[in-house]
C-alpha positions in Angstrom: 5.1 30.9 52.1 5.7 30.1 55.7 7.1 32.8 58.0 9.0 30.1 60.0 10.8 28.7 57.0 11.6 24.9 57.3 10.2 24.4 60.8 7.7 21.7 61.2 4.0 22.5 61.7 4.2 21.1 65.3 7.3 23.3 66.0 5.5 26.4 64.8 2.4 25.6 66.9 4.7 25.0 69.9 6.6 28.2 69.4 3.4 30.2 69.1 2.1 28.8 72.5 5.3 29.6 74.2 6.3 33.0 72.7 7.5 35.7 75.0 8.1 38.4 72.4 7.3 42.0 73.3 4.2 43.6 71.9 4.3 46.5 69.5 2.7 49.6 71.1 -0.5 49.4 68.9 -1.2 45.9 70.1 -1.8 47.1 73.7 -3.8 50.2 72.9 -7.1 50.5 74.9 -8.5 47.8 77.1 -9.7 44.4 76.1 -9.6 41.1 78.0 -7.1 38.4 77.1 -6.6 37.9 73.4 -4.1 36.0 71.2 -0.4 37.1 71.6 0.5 39.3 68.5 3.7 37.3 68.0 1.8 34.0 68.2 -0.6 35.4 65.5 2.4 36.2 63.4 3.9 32.8 63.7 0.6 30.9 63.1 -0.3 33.1 60.1 2.6 31.3 58.3 0.7 28.0 58.4 -2.1 29.4 56.2 -2.0 29.3 52.4 -1.7 32.7 50.5 -4.9 34.6 50.3 -7.5 36.3 52.5 -7.5 35.4 56.2 -10.6 35.1 58.4 -10.9 35.5 62.2 -14.5 34.8 63.2 -13.7 35.9 66.8 -11.8 39.0 66.1 -11.5 40.1 69.8 -8.8 42.8 70.2 -7.5 42.4 66.7 -4.2 40.5 67.1 -4.9 38.4 63.9 -6.1 41.5 62.0 -2.8 43.3 62.9 -0.6 40.3 62.0 -2.4 39.8 58.7 -2.0 43.5 57.8 1.7 43.5 58.7 2.0 40.5 56.3 0.3 42.5 53.5 -2.7 40.1 53.5 -6.4 40.8 53.1 -8.3 40.3 56.4 -11.9 39.5 57.2 -12.9 39.9 60.9 -16.2 39.1 62.5 -17.5 39.2 66.1 -20.8 39.5 68.0 -19.2 42.1 70.4 -19.4 45.7 69.4 -16.6 46.4 71.9 -14.3 43.9 70.1 -15.0 45.5 66.7 -14.6 49.0 68.2 -11.2 48.1 69.7 -10.0 46.3 66.5 -11.0 49.2 64.3 -9.2 51.6 66.6 -6.0 49.5 66.8 -5.9 49.0 63.1 -6.4 52.7 62.2 -3.6 54.4 60.4 -4.6 58.1 60.5 -3.3 60.8 58.2 -2.0 64.0 59.8 -5.3 65.7 59.3 -7.2 62.7 60.8 -4.9 62.7 63.8 -5.6 66.3 64.5 -9.4 65.7 64.1 -9.2 62.7 66.5 -7.3 64.7 69.1 -9.8 67.6 68.8 -12.8 65.3 69.3 -11.4 63.7 72.4 -10.4 67.1 73.8 -13.8 68.4 73.1 -15.4 65.6 75.2 -12.9 66.0 78.0 -13.5 69.7 78.2 -17.3 69.2 78.3 -17.0 67.0 81.4 -20.1 65.5 82.8 -22.2 67.6 80.4 -20.7 65.9 77.4 -23.3 64.2 75.1 -23.3 60.4 74.6 -20.6 58.9 72.4 -23.3 58.0 69.8 -23.5 61.7 69.0 -20.0 61.9 67.7 -20.1 62.9 64.1 -17.0 61.2 62.6 -16.3 58.5 60.0 -15.0 55.1 60.9 -12.5 54.1 62.1 -12.0 57.6 63.7 -15.3 57.2 65.5 -14.2 53.9 67.0 -10.9 55.4 68.0 -12.6 58.2 69.9 -15.0 55.7 71.6 -12.1 53.4 72.5 -10.1 56.3 74.0 -12.9 57.7 76.1 -14.1 54.4 77.5 -10.6 53.0 78.1 -9.6 55.4 80.9 -10.8 58.3 83.0 -10.9 61.8 81.5 -7.8 62.8 83.6 -5.7 60.4 81.6 -7.4 60.5 78.3 -5.1 63.2 77.0 -2.1 61.0 77.7 -3.7 58.1 76.0 -4.4 60.2 72.9 -0.7 61.0 72.5 0.3 57.4 73.2 -2.2 56.2 70.5 -0.9 58.7 68.0 2.7 57.6 68.5 1.6 53.9 68.2 -0.3 54.5 65.0 2.7 56.4 63.5 5.0 53.5 64.3 2.5 50.9 63.0 2.3 52.7 59.6 6.0 51.6 59.0 5.0 48.0 59.6 2.3 47.8 57.0 3.3 47.1 53.3 2.0 49.6 50.8 -1.2 48.5 49.1 -2.4 46.3 51.9 -6.3 46.2 51.9 -8.2 47.8 54.8 -9.5 45.1 57.2 -13.1 44.0 56.5 -14.7 44.2 60.0 -18.4 43.6 60.7 -20.7 42.3 63.4 -21.7 38.6 62.8 -22.2 35.4 64.7 -19.5 32.8 64.0 -22.1 30.0 64.3 -24.1 31.4 61.3 -21.2 32.9 59.4 -21.8 33.7 55.7 -19.1 35.4 53.6 -19.5 36.7 50.0 -16.4 34.7 48.9 -14.2 31.9 50.3 -11.0 32.6 52.2 -7.7 30.8 52.1 -7.4 30.3 55.8 -8.8 31.1 59.2 -6.8 31.9 62.4 -8.7 32.4 65.6 -8.8 32.0 69.3 -12.4 31.2 70.2 -13.8 31.9 73.7 -12.4 29.6 76.3 -15.4 27.9 78.0 -16.3 29.3 81.4 -13.5 31.9 81.5 -14.9 35.3 80.5 -18.0 37.3 80.2 -17.0 39.5 77.3 -20.3 41.4 77.2 -19.4 43.6 80.2 -17.0 45.4 77.9 -19.8 45.9 75.4 -22.1 47.0 78.2 -19.6 49.8 79.1 -19.4 50.9 75.5 -23.1 50.9 75.1 -23.6 52.8 78.3 -21.2 55.5 77.1 -23.2 55.6 73.8 -26.5 56.1 75.7 -27.7 52.6 74.6 -29.4 50.0 76.8 -29.0 46.2 76.8 -26.2 43.8 76.3 -25.3 40.9 74.0 -26.8 37.5 74.7 -25.2 35.4 72.0 -21.8 34.9 73.5 -20.3 31.4 73.5 -19.2 29.6 76.7 -19.6 32.4 79.1 -18.5 32.3 82.7 -22.1 33.1 83.8 -23.4 30.1 81.8 -21.0 27.7 83.6 -21.8 29.3 86.9 -25.5 28.8 86.4 -25.1 25.1 85.5 -22.2 23.1 84.3 -24.1 20.3 82.4 -26.3 22.7 80.4 -23.4 25.1 79.8 -21.2 22.3 78.5 -23.8 21.0 76.2 -24.4 24.5 74.8 -20.7 25.2 74.4 -20.2 21.9 72.5 -23.1 22.6 70.2 -21.8 26.1 69.6 -18.3 24.9 68.9 -19.6 22.4 66.3 -21.7 25.1 64.7 -19.0 27.7 64.3 -16.4 25.2 63.2 -18.9 24.0 60.5 -19.5 27.5 59.4 -15.8 28.3 59.1 -15.2 25.0 57.2 -17.8 26.2 54.7 -16.0 29.5 54.4 -12.7 27.9 53.5 -11.5 27.2 49.9 -10.7 23.6 49.1 -7.2 23.1 50.6 -7.8 26.0 53.0 -6.6 25.8 56.6 -7.9 26.6 60.1 -5.6 27.3 63.0 -7.2 27.4 66.4 -5.8 28.4 69.8 -8.0 27.4 72.7 -7.6 26.8 76.4 -9.3 24.3 78.8 -12.0 25.9 80.8 -12.8 25.3 84.5 -15.6 23.2 85.9 -16.1 21.5 89.2 -15.4 18.0 88.0 -12.2 19.0 86.1 -11.2 21.2 83.2 -13.0 21.1 79.9 -10.9 19.1 77.5 -11.1 21.7 74.7 -8.5 19.9 72.5 -10.6 16.7 72.2 -13.8 18.7 71.7 -12.3 20.9 69.1 -10.8 18.0 67.1 -14.2 16.2 67.2 -16.0 19.4 66.0 -13.5 19.8 63.1 -13.8 16.2 62.1 -17.6 16.6 62.0 -17.1 19.7 59.8 -15.1 17.8 57.3 -11.7 19.1 58.4 -8.6 16.9 59.0 -6.1 17.5 61.8 -2.6 18.1 60.4 -0.8 19.1 63.6 -1.3 19.9 67.3 0.6 21.2 70.2 -0.3 21.6 73.9 1.2 23.9 76.5 0.7 22.4 79.9 -0.1 24.6 82.9 3.1 26.0 84.3 5.1 25.9 81.1 4.1 29.4 80.1 2.4 32.4 81.8 -1.1 31.0 81.8 -3.4 29.6 84.5 -4.7 26.9 82.2 -3.6 24.3 79.6 -3.8 25.7 76.1 -3.8 24.1 72.6 -2.8 25.1 69.1 -4.5 23.0 66.4 -4.0 23.0 62.6 -6.7 21.7 60.4 -7.2 21.5 56.6 -10.2 21.3 54.4 -9.5 18.6 51.8 -9.5 19.4 48.1 -12.3 16.9 47.7 -14.9 16.0 50.3 -14.5 12.8 52.3 -16.6 9.9 51.2 
């Protein structure tokens, strides 16, 4: 059933791109770059058939939160440990006992000061462990206490939004280009990385440093550093990656399943990357058909770039 009632697919896509609805407190917990508007995720979710929802680029968890508020099973994947950490933390609904334990763990680290051991030494089950990690890496220790109390209030309010019996989100690290799920999903809703806009791995680097780990992730798609190093090679890589992840998501859909994608044009010296045309072509190659599309031009909403919302469907039978 559609959330937006009798509105056309195009009108729903347009409304999602232009929404100005306020965020619920839990949606803004902790730091994470960009991300789909929670109200946009809510609107777009109504375009998907009933059943489990997939986001192969889970990011800060907007789709996870929207799906859970709708009482739907959710499958989230990402190559970034930081994205999964933030999403687990934002989706947590702690009991009173868990809330006390979370507060005590953060306070213990604050009191220990510079002598505190690395975050990897925290002995706590998920998602409490992620909530502690997200809290201690989101701000300095002087403000961590205030963040704890804000988080506890946000989680308490969020509990009222989630229908009883809603499954816990299925969150795991995986590459969207080689995605493999144990069972097919009814729909996918995602905002993949905009080409040449972000280097998400610096958030993972911060988290790994706090955990006492070395290294970063080298399997991001369409990074700013790639486009800075060389536009032609970066564009070719992003195009191949887009086709790969779209093909993988198409395979994960049930017959009749749908994919909703929100993506923005990326910068390059000879003009913006036309992500709408590239995404439609990738979907066509993956056996998906375009049902509806909407574009928000630069200046029509608070964004420095043109953005697109695209609705695709996997046919009940493969194309000849």
